[in-house]
C-alpha positions in Angstrom: -131.6 146.9 57.4 -129.1 145.0 59.2 -128.2 145.1 63.0 -124.9 143.8 64.4 -123.9 142.3 68.1 -121.7 145.5 68.9 -122.4 148.4 70.6 -120.2 151.7 70.4 -116.9 151.4 72.3 -116.4 153.9 75.2 -114.5 156.7 74.2 -115.1 158.9 77.6 -113.6 157.8 80.6 -116.3 158.9 83.6 -114.6 161.1 86.5 -112.8 160.2 89.1 -114.7 160.6 92.1 -111.4 161.5 94.3 -109.1 164.1 93.4 -105.8 162.9 92.7 -104.3 165.2 95.6 -107.4 164.5 98.3 -106.1 166.3 101.2 -106.8 164.4 104.1 -107.2 161.3 102.2 -104.3 160.0 104.5 -106.4 161.1 107.9 -109.5 159.3 106.3 -107.6 155.8 106.1 -106.1 155.9 109.4 -109.4 157.1 110.6 -111.1 154.0 109.1 -108.5 151.5 110.1 -108.8 152.5 113.5 -112.6 152.2 113.8 -112.2 149.0 111.8 -109.7 147.7 114.5 -112.0 149.2 117.2 -115.2 146.8 115.7 -113.0 143.9 115.8 -112.1 143.9 119.0 -115.7 144.6 120.3 -116.6 141.7 118.6 -114.1 139.8 120.4 -115.1 141.1 123.8 -119.0 141.3 123.3 -119.5 137.7 121.1 -118.5 134.5 123.2 -116.9 132.1 121.2 -117.1 133.0 117.5 -116.2 136.9 118.6 -112.4 136.2 117.3 -113.0 134.6 114.6 -115.6 137.3 113.2 -113.0 139.9 114.3 -110.2 138.5 112.4 -113.0 138.6 109.6 -113.4 141.9 110.0 -109.6 142.8 110.3 -108.4 140.9 107.2 -112.3 141.5 105.3 -111.5 145.5 105.6 -108.4 145.8 103.8 -109.4 144.2 100.7 -112.9 145.9 100.8 -111.3 149.3 101.7 -108.8 148.6 98.7 -111.7 148.1 96.4 -113.7 150.9 97.7 -110.6 153.3 96.6 -110.2 151.7 93.3 -113.6 152.6 92.6 -113.8 155.7 93.6 -111.2 156.2 91.1 -112.4 153.9 88.4 -116.4 153.8 89.4 -116.5 151.7 85.5 -115.2 148.6 87.5 -117.8 147.7 90.0 -119.2 145.1 87.6 -116.5 143.0 88.1 -116.7 143.4 92.1 -120.4 142.7 91.8 -120.1 139.7 89.6 -117.2 137.9 91.7 -118.8 138.3 95.1 -122.7 137.4 93.7 -121.2 134.5 91.8 -118.9 133.1 94.7 -120.3 134.0 98.1 -122.9 130.9 98.1 -119.6 128.5 97.7 -117.1 130.6 100.1 -119.7 130.8 102.8 -119.6 127.0 102.7 -115.8 126.1 102.5 -114.9 129.5 104.9 -117.6 130.9 107.0 -121.2 131.8 107.1 -120.5 135.6 107.8 -118.5 135.9 104.1 -122.1 136.2 103.0 -122.4 139.8 104.7 -120.0 140.9 101.7 -123.1 141.6 99.7 -124.2 143.9 101.5 -121.3 145.9 102.4 -120.6 145.9 98.8 -124.1 147.0 98.3 -123.2 149.7 100.4 -120.0 150.4 98.9 -121.9 151.4 95.6 -125.0 153.2 96.9 -122.0 155.4 98.2 -120.3 155.7 95.5 -123.2 157.0 93.5 -124.1 159.6 96.0 -120.3 160.7 95.4 -120.8 160.7 92.3 -124.4 162.4 91.9 -122.8 165.0 93.9 -119.6 165.6 91.4 -121.8 165.4 88.6 -125.5 166.6 89.1 -126.5 166.2 85.9 -126.5 162.7 86.2 -130.0 162.7 88.0 -131.6 163.8 85.0 -131.2 160.1 82.8 -133.9 159.2 85.6 -136.4 161.3 84.1 -136.9 159.0 81.5 -137.9 156.7 84.2 -139.9 158.8 86.3 -143.2 156.4 85.8 -141.3 153.0 87.0 -139.6 154.5 89.2 -142.6 156.0 91.3 -144.4 152.9 91.3 -141.4 151.1 93.1 -141.2 154.0 95.1 -145.2 153.1 96.0 -143.9 149.4 96.6 -141.6 150.2 98.8 -143.4 152.3 100.8 -145.9 149.5 101.3 -142.9 147.4 102.3 -141.6 149.9 104.9 -145.2 150.4 106.4 -146.4 146.5 106.3 -149.7 147.1 106.3 -151.0 143.8 106.9 -148.0 142.6 109.1 -145.6 143.3 111.8 -142.0 144.5 111.8 -140.7 141.5 113.0 -137.6 139.4 111.5 -139.6 138.1 108.6 -139.8 141.9 107.5 -136.4 142.5 108.2 -135.3 139.7 105.7 -137.8 140.8 102.9 -137.6 144.4 102.9 -133.8 144.6 103.2 -133.5 142.2 100.1 -136.2 144.6 98.5 -134.0 147.6 99.0 -131.2 146.2 98.3 -132.0 144.8 94.7 -133.8 148.2 93.8 -130.3 150.2 94.9 -128.5 148.0 92.7 -130.6 148.9 89.9 -130.4 152.5 90.4 -126.7 152.0 90.8 -126.3 150.5 87.4 -128.5 153.5 85.8 -126.2 156.2 87.7 -122.5 154.9 87.7 -120.8 155.5 84.3 -123.2 152.7 82.8 -121.4 153.3 79.1 -118.1 152.3 80.5 -119.4 149.5 83.2 -121.0 148.0 80.4 -117.6 147.0 78.6 -116.5 146.0 81.9 -119.6 143.9 82.3 -118.9 141.9 79.3 -115.7 141.5 80.0 -116.1 140.3 83.3 -119.0 137.6 82.2 -116.7 136.3 79.2 -114.0 135.4 82.3 -116.5 134.2 84.9 -119.1 132.2 82.8 -117.1 129.9 81.1 -115.2 129.3 84.6 -118.6 128.6 85.9 -119.4 126.3 83.0 -116.2 124.3 83.7 -116.6 124.1 87.2 -120.3 122.8 86.4 -118.8 120.3 84.5 -116.2 119.2 86.7 -119.0 118.6 89.3 -120.7 116.6 86.7 -118.1 114.4 86.3 -117.3 113.7 90.2 -121.3 112.3 90.2 -123.8 112.9 92.8 -122.2 110.7 95.5 -119.2 112.4 95.5 -120.7 116.0 95.4 -122.4 115.3 98.9 -120.1 112.8 100.5 -116.8 114.1 99.7 -117.3 117.6 98.6 -120.0 118.2 101.0 -122.9 119.6 99.4 -126.4 119.3 100.2 -128.8 116.8 98.2 -132.1 118.9 97.3 -130.1 122.1 97.4 -126.8 122.7 95.3 -127.1 119.0 94.4 -130.4 117.7 92.5 -132.0 115.6 90.2 -133.9 115.9 87.0 -137.3 113.9 86.5 -135.7 111.6 84.2 -133.0 110.6 86.9 -130.3 113.2 85.5 -127.8 114.9 87.8 -128.3 118.9 88.4 -125.5 120.7 89.5 -125.2 124.3 90.7 -121.6 125.3 90.4 -120.7 127.8 93.0 -124.0 129.0 93.6 -126.9 127.5 96.1 -128.9 125.7 93.6 -128.6 124.8 89.8 -131.7 127.5 89.2 -129.5 130.4 90.2 -126.4 129.1 87.7 -128.9 129.0 85.1 -130.1 132.7 85.4 -126.6 133.7 85.5 -126.2 131.7 82.0 -128.8 133.2 80.7 -127.9 136.6 81.5 -125.0 136.0 79.7 -126.4 134.8 76.7 -128.5 138.1 76.3 -125.7 140.2 77.0 -123.6 138.2 74.1 -126.0 138.2 71.5 -127.2 141.7 71.7 -124.1 143.9 73.7 -121.2 142.1 73.2 -118.2 144.8 71.6 -116.6 141.8 70.0 -117.3 138.4 67.9 -115.1 136.5 70.0 -116.7 137.9 73.1 -120.3 137.1 71.7 -119.2 133.3 70.9 -117.6 132.6 74.5 -120.7 134.0 76.2 -123.4 132.1 74.3 -121.2 129.1 74.2 -120.3 129.0 77.8 -124.1 130.1 78.7 -125.2 126.9 76.4 -122.6 124.3 78.5 -124.0 126.1 81.5 -127.3 125.1 81.0 -126.6 121.4 79.6 -125.4 121.4 83.1 -128.5 122.3 85.1 -131.3 120.8 82.6 -133.4 123.5 84.0 -136.2 123.6 81.8 -137.4 127.1 82.0 -134.3 128.5 81.2 -134.8 126.5 77.5 -138.0 128.9 77.2 -135.9 132.2 78.3 -133.1 131.0 75.4 -136.1 130.5 72.7 -137.3 134.1 74.2 -134.2 135.6 73.3 -134.1 134.2 70.0 -137.3 135.8 69.3 -136.0 139.5 70.3 -133.0 139.0 68.1 -134.8 137.6 65.0 -137.3 141.0 65.7 -133.9 143.1 65.9 -132.6 141.8 62.7 -136.2 142.7 61.4 -137.9 139.2 61.2 -141.0 140.1 62.7 -143.2 137.6 60.8 -140.5 134.7 61.1 -140.4 135.9 65.1 -144.1 135.6 65.6 -144.7 132.3 63.7 -141.7 131.1 66.0 -143.6 132.3 69.0 -146.9 130.7 67.9 -145.3 127.4 67.1 -143.3 127.9 70.2 -146.6 128.2 72.4 -148.3 125.6 70.8 -145.4 123.2 71.2 -145.3 124.2 74.8 -149.0 123.9 75.6 -148.7 120.0 74.1 -145.5 119.0 75.9 -147.5 120.6 79.4 -150.6 118.2 78.1 -148.9 115.1 77.8 -146.0 115.1 80.5 -147.5 114.1 83.7 -146.1 114.7 87.6 -146.4 114.0 90.8 -147.0 117.7 93.1 -145.7 115.7 96.7 -144.1 112.4 96.6 -146.4 109.5 96.5 -149.4 111.5 95.0 -151.1 110.6 91.7 -149.6 112.0 88.2 -151.3 114.8 86.8 -150.5 116.6 83.4 -148.3 119.8 84.0 -151.1 121.4 82.1 -153.5 121.2 84.8 -150.9 121.8 88.2 -147.7 123.1 86.4 -145.7 121.2 88.5 -147.6 122.6 91.6 -146.9 126.0 90.9 -150.9 126.7 91.0 -151.4 125.3 94.3 -148.3 127.3 95.7 -149.7 130.7 94.1 -152.9 129.9 95.7 -152.1 130.2 99.1 -151.1 134.0 98.4 -154.6 134.8 98.5 -156.8 134.0 101.6 -160.1 136.0 101.5 -160.9 139.6 100.2 -158.8 141.4 103.1 -155.6 139.0 101.9 -156.2 140.5 98.5 -156.3 143.7 99.6 -154.0 144.2 102.1 -151.8 140.9 101.6 -150.4 138.7 104.3 -148.2 140.9 105.9 -144.4 141.1 104.6 -142.3 137.6 105.1 -145.6 136.0 106.7 -145.5 133.7 103.7 -142.9 132.2 101.5 -139.5 132.2 101.9 -139.4 135.2 104.6 -141.2 133.0 106.8 -138.5 130.5 107.2 -136.4 133.4 108.7 -137.1 133.5 112.7 -134.0 135.5 113.8 -131.8 138.1 112.6 -128.4 135.9 112.9 -126.3 134.0 110.2 -127.7 131.2 108.5 -125.6 128.6 107.4 -125.2 127.9 104.2 -126.7 124.3 102.9 -124.1 121.3 103.0 -123.9 117.2 104.2 -124.7 116.5 107.8 -126.2 113.2 107.6 -129.7 114.3 107.8 -132.5 114.8 105.3 -133.1 118.4 104.2 -136.2 120.5 104.8 -138.0 119.9 101.5 -141.0 122.3 100.5 -143.8 120.8 98.3 -147.0 122.4 97.0 -149.6 123.3 99.4 -146.6 124.6 102.1 -147.3 128.3 103.0 -143.0 128.5 103.2 -143.2 127.6 99.0 -145.2 130.0 96.8 -142.8 129.6 94.6 -143.4 132.9 92.4 -142.3 136.6 92.8 -145.6 137.8 92.4 -147.5 135.5 94.1 -144.4 136.7 96.9 -145.6 140.5 96.5 -149.3 139.9 96.5 -149.1 138.0 99.8 -146.4 140.8 100.8 -148.5 144.0 100.3 -151.4 142.7 98.7 -153.3 144.1 95.5 -152.1 147.4 95.7 -148.4 146.4 95.6 -149.1 143.8 92.9 -150.2 146.4 90.6 -147.3 148.9 91.6 -145.2 146.2 90.6 -146.6 145.6 87.3 -146.9 149.4 86.6 -143.1 149.5 87.3 -142.7 146.7 84.9 -144.6 148.1 82.1 -143.3 151.2 82.5 -139.8 150.1 82.1 -141.0 147.8 79.0 -142.4 151.0 77.2 -139.0 153.1 77.6 -136.7 149.8 76.5 -139.4 149.3 73.4 -139.0 153.1 72.6 -135.2 152.5 72.4 -135.3 149.5 70.5 -136.3 151.4 67.4 -132.8 152.2 66.8 -131.1 148.4 66.0 -127.6 149.9 66.4 -128.6 150.4 70.4 -127.2 146.8 71.2 -127.6 147.8 75.1 -131.3 148.4 74.4 -131.8 145.3 73.0 -129.7 143.6 75.5 -132.0 145.5 77.7 -134.7 144.0 76.3 -134.1 140.4 76.5 -132.7 140.7 80.0 -136.6 142.4 80.9 -138.3 139.9 78.7 -136.3 136.7 80.6 -136.7 138.3 83.8 -140.4 139.0 83.5 -140.6 134.8 82.7 -138.2 134.0 85.3 -140.3 135.8 88.3 -143.4 133.4 87.6 -141.1 130.8 89.2 -138.7 132.7 91.4 -139.2 132.7 95.2 -138.9 136.4 95.0 -137.5 139.3 92.8 -135.1 140.0 95.5 -133.6 136.7 95.3 -130.1 136.1 96.6 -127.9 135.7 93.8 -130.5 135.7 90.9 -132.2 139.2 92.0 -128.9 140.9 92.9 -127.3 140.3 89.5 -130.5 140.9 87.0 -131.3 144.2 88.3 -127.8 145.6 88.4 -127.7 144.2 84.8 -130.4 145.3 83.6 -129.5 148.5 85.3 -126.2 149.2 83.8 -128.1 148.5 80.2 -130.7 150.9 80.8 -128.0 153.6 81.6 -125.8 152.7 78.7 -129.0 152.3 76.4 -129.8 156.1 77.3 -126.5 157.4 76.7 -126.5 155.4 73.4 -129.6 157.4 72.4 -128.2 160.8 73.5 -125.1 160.4 71.6 -127.0 159.7 68.2 
């Protein structure tokens, strides 16, 4: 049986969440304007120094955000455009304009959650889509409850940071599942065909500029947006804060292009742009993820035996490369084969468990890993060149666990880790079942995204990391929701 790269085009327009002649709409708009104006005035009076700037930012930011909310009320399927634009550009805008722009992502998530509530109230049958995901959602509910309770820690700033991000990314998964996913998938593909090529062009513009200009003239920080490979090559990050986030976007785009593009032109654009981005970032893990996507594509085409053989060859090759490649875990340390140290990751992962109690209960949310670096609830400045060397975290530093799985284990212990594994296994079971239909491109795209995400989280600081966690779980939610509707239409 031969499969194609395309999915069915949407035929039904999702219902408007706002009636065309909604009574009282003008009153709501005027009331919202008064609230925003009052909040801006309060910021000016109560926040010395930066209050004026924050107040003006709120006033001018509320207008486009309010307009976007009204548009989404009538066209909820346009949500992917806002998600991609905000999640992809916010790091660059924080650097060029003001760190407060980083709050825009949180506001947008709140807006999307509100839209989902309205959507469900208008169409209660929408909730039936979640029945298929009852088991993985229940497991994720256990994980969320553990983060909220934080049995081994205290509800301090690090807890707020870690828990907030986890809740936001899981909310985005539900938003993708419920908010007009079939129509949203078409817009997701179109948005990616615009944004990913732009990122590729910007990344190669950074490559042409060179490391010195990027740091001393463009204002980036070496070790954050600008990095080097072990061979001395330049790694750039586009509009993200590090090259790994940009590479993650490219892998997502390739998964969508291979399996869910609605035309051959879109597929070619996404694949070529994704490869261009990966060439500019030189992220080795991303190459493994691309190979995994090819294996999934081969299985879809009915080349199961060939895919298995290819996977075995790739695994053996990977082991040989790791065994013959050496690197220093920390600067000045003797070089060791990557097979034994995984470039220091084995040392970092070991910090997640510190005795039997730590294994069972964890160390507390944010006690170790990225959350441990957050000591206050204020805005954090983006990485930028200030004439000093940036903080560097190496294997052995408790702020550097370097794995989403290790982070969950450290935060909430073995029960949380088990809940996460069960949730991912449940999602995988649903996806595999839907992939029995080779024409269900959304299901196969979800399979590809889930597969590369499981690999990515091995070396990602947190499953809720911004921006990769936000983008990944939202895209996964859209694909899962669209695959459900495609299955029902058979």
